matplotlib code that plots the C-alpha trace (Angstrom):
import matplotlib.pyplot as plt

x = [0.0, 1.4, 0.9, 2.5, 0.4, -3.0, -2.1, -1.2, 1.4, 0.3, 1.7, -0.1, -3.3, -3.3, -1.9, -0.1, -2.5, -1.7, 2.0, 1.9, 0.0, 2.5, 5.4, 3.6, 3.1, 6.8, 7.9, 5.6, 7.0, 10.5, 9.8, 8.2, 11.2, 13.9, 12.4, 13.8, 17.3, 17.2, 15.9, 18.5, 21.3, 19.9, 19.9, 23.4, 24.5, 23.6, 19.9, 17.4, 14.4, 12.1, 14.7, 15.3, 11.6, 11.6, 14.9, 13.7, 10.8, 13.3, 15.4, 12.5, 11.3, 14.7, 14.5, 11.0, 12.2, 15.2, 13.7, 14.6, 18.3, 18.6, 20.3, 18.9, 21.2, 22.4, 19.3, 21.0, 24.1, 21.8, 19.8, 22.9, 24.5, 21.3, 20.8, 24.4, 23.6, 20.2, 21.6, 24.4, 21.9, 19.7, 22.6, 23.6, 19.9, 19.6, 22.7, 20.9, 17.7, 17.1, 18.0, 14.4, 13.2, 15.8, 14.6, 14.1, 10.5, 11.1, 13.8, 11.7, 8.6, 10.3, 10.3, 8.8, 11.1, 12.4, 14.1, 17.8, 18.5, 16.5, 18.2, 21.6, 20.7, 19.5, 22.8, 24.8, 22.8, 23.2, 27.0, 27.2, 25.2, 27.4, 30.6, 29.4, 28.4, 31.9, 33.7, 34.9, 32.1, 34.3, 34.9, 31.3, 29.9, 31.9, 31.2, 27.5, 27.1, 29.3, 28.7, 25.2, 23.5, 25.3, 26.5, 29.5, 32.8, 32.1, 28.7, 30.1, 32.7, 30.0, 27.8, 30.5, 32.3, 35.6, 38.1, 37.7, 41.1, 40.1, 36.9, 38.9, 41.4, 38.7, 36.9, 40.0, 40.6, 36.9, 37.0, 40.2, 38.8, 35.5, 37.3, 39.5, 36.5, 34.3, 37.2, 37.6, 33.9, 33.6, 36.6, 35.2, 31.8, 33.5, 35.5, 32.4, 30.6, 33.4, 33.6, 29.9]
y = [0.0, 3.4, 6.6, 8.8, 11.5, 10.4, 11.1, 14.6, 14.9, 16.2, 19.7, 20.1, 18.9, 21.0, 24.2, 27.2, 27.6, 24.1, 24.5, 27.7, 25.9, 23.1, 25.6, 27.3, 24.0, 23.0, 26.4, 26.0, 22.6, 24.0, 26.8, 24.3, 22.0, 24.7, 27.6, 26.5, 26.1, 29.6, 31.2, 29.6, 30.7, 34.3, 34.3, 32.9, 35.6, 38.2, 39.1, 39.4, 37.0, 39.7, 40.7, 37.0, 36.6, 39.4, 38.4, 34.8, 36.1, 38.0, 34.8, 32.8, 35.6, 35.3, 31.5, 31.6, 34.0, 31.9, 28.5, 27.0, 27.9, 26.0, 22.7, 19.6, 18.8, 22.4, 23.9, 24.6, 26.1, 28.5, 29.4, 30.0, 32.2, 34.1, 34.3, 35.7, 38.4, 39.3, 39.3, 41.6, 44.1, 43.8, 44.5, 47.6, 48.7, 48.2, 50.4, 53.2, 52.8, 55.1, 53.2, 53.5, 51.3, 48.6, 47.3, 43.6, 43.2, 39.5, 40.6, 43.5, 41.4, 38.4, 39.3, 36.0, 34.0, 30.9, 27.8, 28.1, 25.7, 27.7, 30.9, 29.3, 28.0, 31.5, 33.1, 30.5, 31.2, 34.9, 34.5, 32.3, 34.8, 37.6, 35.7, 34.5, 38.1, 39.3, 36.6, 37.4, 36.3, 33.6, 31.9, 32.4, 30.8, 27.6, 27.2, 27.9, 25.3, 22.6, 22.9, 24.3, 23.1, 19.7, 19.8, 17.6, 19.2, 18.2, 19.8, 23.0, 23.1, 22.7, 25.3, 27.9, 26.9, 26.2, 23.4, 20.9, 21.8, 25.5, 24.5, 22.4, 25.2, 27.8, 25.4, 25.1, 28.8, 29.5, 27.0, 28.6, 32.1, 31.2, 29.6, 32.7, 35.1, 33.0, 32.8, 36.6, 37.2, 34.8, 36.4, 39.9, 38.8, 37.3, 40.4, 42.6, 40.3, 40.5, 44.3, 44.6]
z = [0.0, -1.0, 0.9, -1.8, -3.2, -1.9, 1.7, 3.0, 5.8, 9.2, 8.7, 5.3, 6.8, 9.9, 8.4, 10.0, 12.9, 14.2, 13.6, 15.7, 18.5, 18.4, 18.7, 21.6, 23.4, 22.9, 24.3, 27.3, 28.0, 27.6, 30.1, 32.6, 32.4, 32.7, 34.7, 38.0, 36.5, 35.0, 38.1, 40.3, 37.9, 38.0, 41.8, 41.9, 39.4, 42.0, 41.5, 44.3, 44.2, 42.7, 40.1, 39.3, 38.6, 36.1, 34.6, 34.2, 32.1, 29.9, 29.5, 28.3, 26.0, 24.3, 24.3, 22.8, 20.0, 19.3, 20.0, 16.6, 17.3, 20.5, 19.8, 21.5, 24.4, 24.7, 26.3, 29.7, 27.9, 26.0, 29.1, 31.2, 28.6, 28.2, 32.0, 32.4, 29.9, 31.3, 34.9, 33.9, 32.4, 35.5, 37.8, 35.8, 35.8, 39.6, 40.2, 38.4, 40.4, 43.4, 46.6, 48.0, 45.2, 45.7, 49.1, 49.2, 50.5, 51.5, 53.9, 55.3, 56.0, 57.5, 61.2, 62.5, 64.7, 63.0, 64.3, 64.8, 62.0, 59.5, 60.6, 60.2, 56.7, 55.7, 56.9, 55.1, 51.9, 52.3, 52.8, 49.7, 47.6, 48.8, 48.1, 44.7, 43.8, 44.6, 42.6, 39.1, 36.6, 34.9, 38.3, 39.5, 36.4, 36.8, 40.5, 40.0, 37.3, 38.8, 42.6, 42.8, 39.6, 39.6, 36.0, 35.2, 34.1, 30.5, 30.7, 32.2, 29.4, 26.8, 28.5, 28.7, 25.5, 27.3, 27.2, 30.1, 31.5, 31.7, 33.6, 36.0, 36.6, 37.1, 39.5, 41.6, 41.6, 42.5, 45.4, 46.7, 46.3, 48.0, 50.9, 51.4, 51.2, 53.6, 56.0, 55.9, 56.2, 59.2, 60.9, 60.4, 61.8, 64.9, 65.4, 65.1, 67.5, 70.1, 69.8, 70.9]

ax = plt.figure().add_subplot(projection="3d")
ax.plot(x, y, z, "-o")
ax.set_aspect("equal")
plt.show()
């Protein structure tokens, strides 16, 4: 039995409206699958939770516009590069905003007492965010992808378009730099606590 000319393919039968609906459904599935990754990257790249929400929308607007250009298996690489660019623009924009508009509402309204363990976790997270925001971007990108997002060295190399040896070197440098900065921050905090 031949399907040749007597049978139309699905794209011809359904037309442009169905193709657009299929594209929209694929983009929605892409966003659902990768939103948490993009948001975490934006937070680790120095944005507040509110700014990360807005930036994540911009990241996925770019992804939707360039959806056909995203190679299968390189989705995270594309998203991280886009998130890095969007975060950089957001940080520049935040520096130009009046300080009264920059307040983090989540920190201002969180006055309820929490268990010691939760407080300690929050302090550790804030310290990590502060240290990561102070790291050079090339080191921060490697440590975020490897240690926080759990990508392998090969995946980090693909994502950042770097040789694996460079990724390993930056990972070592980033770990050393983080250890030094955390040690200094903790010593400073102990000194300030003793001075009170």
